[in-house]
C-alpha positions as CSV (number, residue, x, y, z in Angstrom):
1,X,60.9,57.4,142.5
2,X,61.3,58.8,139.0
3,X,63.6,61.8,138.3
4,X,62.6,64.9,136.4
5,X,64.9,67.6,135.0
6,X,64.2,71.2,136.0
7,X,66.0,74.2,134.6
8,X,66.8,76.8,137.3
9,X,68.8,80.0,137.2
10,X,71.3,80.7,140.0
11,X,73.7,83.6,140.0
12,X,72.7,84.4,136.4
13,X,73.6,80.9,135.3
14,X,71.1,78.4,133.9
15,X,71.4,74.9,135.4
16,X,69.6,71.7,134.5
17,X,68.9,69.8,137.7
18,X,67.4,66.4,138.3
19,X,65.0,66.1,141.1
20,X,62.4,63.6,142.3
21,X,59.0,63.8,140.6
22,X,56.7,66.0,142.5
23,X,59.6,68.1,144.0
24,X,60.0,70.5,141.1
25,X,58.2,73.4,142.8
26,X,60.4,72.9,146.0
27,X,63.5,73.0,143.8
28,X,62.3,76.2,142.1
29,X,61.5,77.8,145.5
30,X,65.0,76.8,146.8
31,X,66.6,78.4,143.7
32,X,64.5,81.6,144.3
33,X,65.6,81.7,147.9
34,X,69.2,81.2,146.9
35,X,69.0,84.0,144.4
36,X,67.4,86.4,146.9
37,X,70.2,85.5,149.4
38,X,72.9,86.0,146.8
39,X,71.5,89.4,145.9
40,X,71.2,90.4,149.6
41,X,74.7,89.2,150.4
42,X,76.2,90.9,147.4
43,X,74.9,94.2,148.7
44,X,75.9,93.5,152.3
45,X,79.4,92.2,151.8
46,X,82.3,93.4,149.7
47,X,82.4,90.4,147.4
48,X,84.6,90.4,144.3
49,X,83.7,87.2,142.4
50,X,80.6,85.1,141.9
51,X,82.4,82.2,143.6
52,X,83.0,84.3,146.7
53,X,79.4,85.3,146.6
54,X,78.2,81.7,146.4
55,X,80.5,80.6,149.2
56,X,79.5,83.4,151.5
57,X,75.8,82.7,150.8
58,X,76.3,79.0,151.4
59,X,78.0,79.7,154.7
60,X,75.1,82.0,155.7
61,X,72.6,79.4,154.8
62,X,74.5,76.7,156.7
63,X,74.7,79.0,159.7
64,X,70.9,79.6,159.5
65,X,70.3,75.8,159.3
66,X,72.5,75.2,162.4
67,X,70.6,77.9,164.3
68,X,67.3,76.4,163.3
69,X,68.3,72.9,164.3
70,X,69.5,74.2,167.7
71,X,66.2,76.0,168.2
72,X,64.2,73.0,167.2
73,X,66.1,70.8,169.7
74,X,65.4,73.3,172.4
75,X,61.7,73.4,171.5
76,X,61.6,69.6,171.6
77,X,63.2,69.5,175.0
78,X,60.7,72.1,176.3
79,X,57.8,70.1,174.8
80,X,59.1,66.9,176.3
81,X,59.3,68.6,179.7
82,X,55.7,69.7,179.4
83,X,54.6,66.2,178.3
84,X,56.5,64.7,181.3
85,X,54.8,67.1,183.7
86,X,51.4,66.4,182.2
87,X,51.9,62.6,182.5
88,X,53.0,63.0,186.1
89,X,50.0,65.2,186.9
90,X,47.6,62.7,185.2
91,X,49.1,59.7,187.0
92,X,48.8,61.6,190.3
93,X,45.1,62.5,189.6
94,X,44.3,58.9,188.6
95,X,46.0,57.6,191.7
96,X,44.2,60.0,193.9
97,X,40.8,59.1,192.3
98,X,41.6,55.4,192.7
99,X,42.4,55.8,196.4
100,X,39.2,57.8,197.0
101,X,37.1,54.9,195.5
102,X,38.9,52.3,197.5
């Protein structure tokens, strides 16, 4: 897949980033989200340097990702339980119908 260069601004710094063709808008949205988080975190925490701000925001984003992964795993387990129950119910219904015809 070909790479395109996209210029983004993060923490008041312009950066030229390579990204796969067709992913430019996703990169721009990610940069926007990061800037919004940096702004929010800088007002929430007592942060002295841009580096501290970036690290704190990265940690918050990582924590959010871990929480989302855990929630997704729990949702998958719940869905699998429902699927298993449905399969059992269908098998029992088919088995009952087969016995009635026999």
